[in-house]
Each structure stands twice: as structure tokens, then as C-alpha cells.
C-alpha positions in Angstrom: 109.2 100.6 77.0 106.2 98.3 76.7 106.1 95.1 78.7 104.5 91.8 77.6 101.1 90.9 79.0 102.6 87.7 80.5 105.0 89.8 82.6 102.1 91.9 83.8 100.2 88.8 84.9 103.3 87.5 86.7 103.7 90.9 88.4 100.0 90.7 89.6 100.9 87.3 91.1 103.8 88.8 93.0 101.5 91.6 94.2 99.0 89.1 95.4 101.7 87.2 97.3 102.9 90.5 98.9 99.4 91.3 100.1 98.9 87.7 101.5 102.2 87.9 103.5 101.2 91.4 104.8 97.8 90.0 105.9 99.5 87.1 107.7 101.6 89.7 109.7 98.5 91.8 110.4 96.7 88.8 111.7 99.1 88.7 114.6 98.3 92.1 116.0 95.2 91.3 118.0 97.0 88.4 119.7 100.1 90.6 120.3 97.9 93.3 121.9 96.7 90.8 124.6 100.2 90.6 125.9 99.9 94.2 127.1 96.6 94.1 128.9 97.2 97.4 130.8 97.5 99.3 127.5 94.3 100.6 126.1 93.2 100.0 122.4 93.7 103.7 121.5 97.3 103.6 122.6 97.9 100.3 120.8 96.4 101.7 117.6 98.4 104.9 117.9 101.7 103.3 118.5 101.2 100.7 115.8 100.1 102.9 112.9 101.6 106.1 114.2 105.2 105.0 114.7 104.9 102.5 111.8 103.7 105.3 109.5 106.4 107.7 110.5 109.0 105.0 109.9 107.6 104.5 106.4 107.9 108.2 105.7 111.4 108.3 107.0 112.6 105.4 104.8 110.8 106.8 101.8 111.9 110.5 102.4 114.3 110.6 99.4 111.5 109.4 97.0 109.0 111.7 98.6 111.2 114.7 98.0 111.7 113.8 94.3 108.0 113.3 93.8 106.6 116.3 95.7 105.1 117.9 92.5 103.1 114.7 91.6 102.0 114.3 95.2 101.0 117.9 95.5 98.9 117.6 92.4 96.9 114.8 94.2 96.8 116.6 97.6 93.1 115.8 98.1 93.7 112.0 97.7 96.8 112.3 100.0 94.8 114.0 102.7 91.9 111.6 102.4 94.2 108.7 102.7 96.0 110.2 105.7 92.8 110.9 107.6 91.7 107.3 106.9 95.0 106.0 108.2 94.6 108.0 111.4 91.0 106.8 112.0 91.5 103.1 111.1 93.6 101.9 114.1 91.5 103.7 116.6 88.4 102.0 115.4 90.1 98.6 114.7 91.7 98.1 118.0 88.7 99.4 120.0 86.5 97.0 118.0 88.7 94.0 119.0 88.7 95.2 122.6 84.9 95.3 122.7 83.9 92.3 120.5 86.9 90.1 120.9 90.0 89.5 118.7 88.3 87.2 116.3 85.1 89.1 115.8 86.7 92.5 115.7 89.2 91.5 113.1 86.7 89.6 111.0 84.2 92.5 110.8 87.0 95.1 110.2 88.7 93.3 107.4 85.7 91.4 106.1 83.8 94.6 105.3 86.7 96.2 103.5 86.3 94.4 100.1 82.7 95.6 99.6 83.6 99.2 100.7 86.6 99.1 98.3 84.5 97.8 95.4 81.9 100.5 96.0 84.7 103.2 96.0 86.3 101.9 92.8 82.9 101.6 91.1 81.7 105.0 92.1 84.9 107.0 91.6 86.9 105.1 89.0 84.0 103.4 87.1 85.6 100.0 87.4 83.5 96.9 86.5 83.9 94.0 88.8 84.6 90.6 87.4 82.7 87.4 88.1 85.7 85.8 89.6 86.1 88.7 92.1 82.4 88.5 92.9 82.6 84.8 93.6 85.7 85.2 95.8 84.2 88.1 97.7 80.9 86.2 98.2 82.9 83.3 99.7 85.0 85.6 101.9 82.1 87.7 103.1 80.0 84.6 103.8 82.8 83.4 106.0 83.0 86.6 107.9 79.3 86.5 108.5 79.5 83.0 109.9 82.4 84.1 112.2 80.4 87.0 113.4 77.3 84.8 114.0 79.5 82.4 116.1 80.9 85.3 118.2 77.4 86.8 118.7 76.0 83.4 119.8 78.9 83.0 122.2 78.3 86.5 123.7 74.6 85.8 124.1 75.3 82.6 126.0 77.8 84.4 128.2 80.6 82.1 127.2 82.7 84.7 125.4 83.5 87.3 128.1 81.8 90.1 126.1 78.3 91.3 126.5 75.9 91.6 123.6 76.0 95.4 123.8 79.8 95.6 123.7 79.8 93.1 120.9 77.4 95.1 118.8 79.3 98.3 119.4 82.5 96.5 118.5 80.9 95.3 115.3 79.9 98.9 114.5 83.4 100.1 115.0 84.6 97.2 112.9 82.5 98.5 110.0 84.1 102.0 110.4 87.5 100.3 110.4 86.7 98.4 107.2 85.6 101.6 105.4 88.7 103.5 106.4 90.9 100.6 105.4 89.3 100.6 102.0 89.7 104.4 101.7 93.4 104.5 102.4 94.0 101.4 100.2 92.2 103.2 97.3 94.1 106.4 98.0 97.5 104.7 97.9 96.6 102.8 94.7 95.3 106.0 93.1 98.6 107.8 93.8 100.6 104.9 92.4 98.4 104.7 89.3 98.9 108.4 88.7 102.7 108.1 88.6 104.0 108.0 92.2 106.2 105.1 93.3 104.8 102.8 95.9 107.4 104.0 98.4 106.5 107.6 98.0 102.7 107.0 98.0 102.7 104.8 101.1 105.3 106.9 102.9 103.4 110.1 102.4 99.9 108.8 103.3 101.1 106.8 106.3 103.6 109.5 107.4 100.8 112.1 107.5 98.5 109.6 109.2 101.2 108.9 111.8 101.4 112.6 112.5 97.7 112.7 113.1 98.0 109.8 115.6 100.8 111.4 117.6 98.5 113.5 119.9 96.5 110.3 120.7 99.8 108.5 121.5 100.9 111.3 123.8 97.6 111.3 125.6 97.2 107.6 126.0 100.6 106.0 125.6 102.0 106.2 129.1 101.2 102.5 129.9 103.5 101.5 127.0 106.4 102.6 129.2 105.2 101.0 132.4 106.9 97.7 131.7 109.3 96.0 129.3 106.6 93.7 128.1 104.3 96.6 127.2 107.2 98.4 125.4 108.1 95.2 123.5 104.5 94.8 122.3 104.4 98.4 121.1 107.8 98.0 119.3 106.6 94.7 117.7 103.3 96.3 116.5 105.1 99.3 115.0 108.0 97.4 113.3 106.6 94.1 112.1 102.9 94.1 111.2 102.7 97.8 110.5 106.1 98.9 109.0 107.1 95.7 107.3 103.5 94.7 106.6 102.6 97.9 104.9 105.7 98.0 102.9 104.6 94.7 101.4 101.1 96.0 101.0 102.4 99.0 99.1 104.3 96.7 96.7 101.1 94.7 96.3 99.0 97.8 95.5 101.5 98.7 92.8 100.5 95.5 91.0 96.8 94.8 91.9 93.8 97.1 92.3 92.6 98.0 95.8 89.5 95.9 95.6 91.6 92.8 94.9 94.1 93.7 97.7 91.4 94.2 100.3 89.8 90.9 99.3 93.0 89.1 99.6 93.5 90.6 103.0 90.6 88.4 104.2 93.4 86.1 105.2 94.0 88.3 108.2 90.8 87.6 110.1 91.3 83.8 109.6 94.8 84.1 111.0 93.6 86.2 113.8 90.8 83.8 114.7 93.1 80.8 114.7 95.7 82.6 116.9 92.9 83.8 119.2 92.0 80.2 119.8 95.5 78.7 120.0 97.2 81.5 122.1 94.6 83.8 123.6 92.3 80.9 124.7 89.2 82.2 122.9 86.7 79.4 122.0 85.5 79.2 118.4 82.4 77.2 117.7 82.0 74.9 114.7 80.2 77.7 112.8 83.3 79.9 113.2 85.6 77.2 111.8 83.2 76.9 108.8 83.6 80.7 108.3 87.4 80.3 108.3 87.0 77.5 105.7 85.0 79.9 103.4 87.6 82.6 103.8 90.3 80.1 102.7 88.1 79.2 99.7 87.9 82.9 98.8 91.7 83.1 98.7 91.9 80.0 96.6 89.4 81.4 94.0 91.3 84.7 93.8 94.8 83.4 93.6 94.7 80.1 91.8 96.1 80.6 88.3 94.2 79.3 85.3 95.6 78.4 81.9 95.5 81.0 79.1 94.0 79.6 75.9 96.8 79.1 73.3 95.0 81.5 70.8 95.1 84.3 73.3 98.9 84.3 73.7 101.0 86.7 71.9 103.0 85.5 68.9 106.6 86.7 68.9 107.6 88.0 65.5 110.8 87.1 63.7 113.5 89.7 63.4 112.7 90.3 59.7 109.0 90.2 59.9 107.3 93.2 58.5 104.1 92.7 60.6 103.2 90.8 63.7 100.7 88.0 63.3 97.9 87.8 65.8 99.2 90.7 67.9 98.2 91.1 71.5 97.7 94.8 72.5 100.3 95.8 75.0 99.4 97.9 78.1 100.8 101.4 78.4 101.5 102.9 81.8 99.2 105.9 81.4 96.2 104.1 80.0 93.3 102.3 81.8 93.6 98.6 81.3 92.4 95.2 82.4 95.3 93.2 83.8 95.4 89.4 84.2 95.1 87.9 87.7 94.7 84.1 87.7 93.7 84.1 84.0 90.8 86.5 84.5 90.8 90.2 84.0 90.4 92.4 87.0 89.6 96.1 87.5 92.6 98.5 87.7 94.8 100.9 86.0 98.2 100.3 84.5 100.6 100.7 87.5 103.0 97.8 86.7 105.5 100.0 84.8 105.4 102.6 87.7 106.3 99.8 90.0 109.2 98.6 87.8 110.5 102.1 87.7 110.4 102.4 91.4 111.9 98.9 92.1 108.7 98.0 94.0 
């Protein structure tokens, strides 16, 4: 059954909202990790994405069983996504440990939109819109300003991190951004090829969680050393990772990976603010200017614009033989340009798959 274009645009709006809420939850992870100072970044990353991924697989197990043939047909994409899931938290949390919560998060998430756009352009042949380019330019400019603020703080000795550790942290942040873009693309690819969001996310994150179990067994003893450490581990696995990635999966069923990773630029802004308010990190004026640019990026990407009247579909009367000024309707198996905020964005028709799966 074909769906109206207006419904597709509304679904894209819901998808954007899901990604933004997920990003808000993810923005708390760096601050939460500081409440378990005796737990290393590898253990934090393994417990967060490892247990969170296994929980997703457990919840999605019935759907995964039903969709095994479709998932097996895309085994290469599944394995690529799983490896990226396994690598991402190790690079991400180590980056925050070396460069600081604000800088590590900013570089990791800020580099993801460019990596995601390159992947979609190279593999899927998607053309990026001017609106996306404007939003990404604002967001990336904001991340650069935040990084410059952190580097200046490290150089002056006021940030508690040496210049060497900050640079290594930035490098690992770039690795984290690339792996984040990879597993986002992989999950979106599976959904666009007919898998439900639950089955796609459950499979990719479940396998990624299995890859992280050896790391958790080798480094996770401090998590059981105190109730506070255990509480931090439980929070990381259940709230930002399990709930956050459920929301992210629903979002990926409605918007392309490049849009989702760009919207997730909210995460470093949240992380930077929490680092200042709770952790006690100091953010210079340049850093606050960077946060303002990130907020501007989100405004550009999510503010709806009015459709011109002539572009709207005309509903035919029951006895009409033909439809006047028809608007082509998207079909779930065809490539399409869907509406996000009145502008078309790159992506494939995955909305019907999301409706079939109930999200």
C-alpha cells in the first residue's frame, strides 16, 4: 500500500526527534563515567556497548529469527556493522579519558557526519543536499572551535591533560567517528533492504556485544569493586546504550545515516555542558561559541519549511477518472528523495518497512 508524501515527511520528523533524544542520552555517558574513576575506559566501553548490545539482541530475538534469511543475504553488511560496534566504544571512551569529556565527545561525534556522507556517496551514490551541507558546515565548525578551546587549555596546563595525550585522544576520536558512521550506515542499509529496525539493530549490536565480551572479562573487575561502579555500569548499559540505540534504530528507519549522524551533533554539546556543570571542566568562550554553532546546525536540519501549494498532492474525488496534478508516491523498494524540513535528503525508501515493523 502506498503512503502519501506528507506522511513520509512526518515520519522523517519523528525519526529526527528519535535521534535527538538518543543523542541527549548519549551526551550523559562521559559525565557518568567520571563517577567510576577506578574503572578504565576499555571496561566502561565494553560494559556499555557490550551489555547494551546483548540486551538489544535479546529483546529483538523473535524478529531476528523471522528475518534470518534477509539478514543472512546481507551478512557482509552485518559483520561490518558488528566490527564497527565492537571498535567504537573502545576508541570513544579512551578518547575521552585522554583528551577530556568535552574534547573526546566533540571529535568522536563531530567527525561522524563527514565520514557518513563519504560512505553514502561512495557506496550508495547519494547526492548531498545544500541544506545538509549548510547544517554540517555549522556543526563541524562548532566542533573545530570546541577542539581548539580544549587544545589551548591543554597547552596552558589548565585542563589537566597534556598536549600529547590530547592529540592521541583526538586521533582516537576520529577512529570512533569513522566506526560510528560505519555501523550507522550498516544498520540503515539493512533496514532499507527490508529488515525491521529491531532486527537490524539487534543483530548488529548483539554481534558487536559478543565481540566486546572478552574485553569486559579482561578489564571489568573494577566494575564489581563497589556499588557506585556497578551502578555506573548498569546505567551506561541500560539508559544511553540500550534505550538510546533503540531510539536511534527507529530514527534510522526514517532518515538516512548521514542525517542521523549530523543530528547526533547534539551529543557533544550536551557532553560539554555537563562536563562544565557537573565534572568541573572549564570551557573557554571559544568553546561556548562552538556549542552555539552546533545548536545552529540542529536548527538548520530540523526546522520545517512550508511546501509550496503547487507541490502538494491533489486528492481526487471518488468518481474522478484521472488525478489532476498527481504527486508520485514512493514505493518501499525504490530509491527516493524523502522530505525533511521541506528539502529533499539522500536516502532509500525505508518508511514502509518501519511501518510494517511498528518502528
